[in-house]
C-alpha positions as CSV (number, residue, x, y, z in Angstrom):
1,M,3.4,-40.8,-7.3
2,G,2.8,-40.5,-11.0
3,R,4.9,-38.7,-13.5
4,A,8.0,-40.7,-12.8
5,N,8.2,-42.2,-16.3
6,P,5.0,-42.0,-18.3
7,V,4.5,-44.8,-20.8
8,S,4.2,-42.4,-23.7
9,R,7.7,-40.9,-23.3
10,Q,9.3,-44.3,-23.8
11,A,6.9,-45.2,-26.6
12,E,7.4,-42.0,-28.5
13,A,11.1,-42.8,-28.8
14,D,10.3,-46.2,-30.4
15,S,9.5,-46.4,-34.0
16,G,7.5,-49.1,-35.8
17,R,5.2,-49.8,-32.9
18,T,2.1,-52.0,-33.5
19,R,-1.4,-51.7,-32.2
20,D,-0.7,-54.5,-29.8
21,D,2.1,-52.4,-28.3
22,D,-0.4,-49.5,-27.9
23,L,-2.9,-51.8,-26.2
24,S,-0.2,-53.0,-23.8
25,D,0.7,-49.5,-23.0
26,V,-2.9,-48.6,-22.3
27,E,-3.2,-51.7,-20.1
28,L,-0.1,-50.6,-18.2
29,V,-1.5,-47.1,-17.7
30,I,-4.7,-48.6,-16.3
31,R,-2.8,-50.9,-13.9
32,R,-0.7,-48.0,-12.7
33,A,-3.9,-45.9,-12.1
34,R,-5.5,-48.7,-10.2
35,A,-2.4,-49.1,-8.1
36,G,-2.5,-45.4,-7.2
37,D,0.7,-44.5,-9.1
38,L,-1.3,-42.2,-11.4
39,T,-4.2,-39.9,-10.8
40,E,-7.3,-40.2,-13.0
41,N,-6.2,-37.1,-15.0
42,E,-2.7,-38.4,-15.5
43,A,-4.0,-41.7,-16.7
44,F,-6.3,-40.0,-19.3
45,E,-3.5,-37.8,-20.4
46,D,-1.2,-40.8,-20.9
47,I,-3.9,-42.7,-22.8
48,E,-4.5,-39.7,-25.0
49,R,-0.8,-39.5,-25.9
50,I,-0.8,-43.2,-26.8
51,V,-3.8,-42.6,-29.2
52,L,-2.3,-39.4,-30.7
53,R,1.1,-41.0,-31.4
54,R,-0.6,-43.5,-33.7
55,D,-2.2,-40.9,-36.0
56,P,-2.5,-37.4,-34.5
57,I,-4.8,-36.0,-37.2
58,D,-7.1,-39.0,-37.5
59,A,-7.5,-39.3,-33.7
60,Y,-9.6,-36.1,-33.7
61,R,-11.9,-37.5,-36.4
62,K,-12.9,-40.6,-34.4
63,S,-16.4,-40.7,-33.0
64,W,-15.1,-41.4,-29.5
65,S,-12.7,-38.4,-29.6
66,H,-13.3,-35.8,-26.9
67,D,-13.5,-33.1,-29.6
68,A,-16.0,-34.9,-31.8
C-alpha cells in the first residue's frame, strides 16, 4: 500500500511542467486514495508537494493554505 512511487517524486524530476500536469497529478493522487493505495494523510502530503513544487514561497500566501 501507498508509498510505492509517489506522484511528486517523478514530477519533481521533470522540468517545465504545466498547470494541467499538476491537475493530472492531483487527480491521480485522488484516484489512488479512493482505490485504497494511499491513506488520507499520504494523499494530502502528495497534493501538498504538488502545490509546493509550483511555487514554494507563494503557496504559503494563498488563502487556502493551511498556514494562512
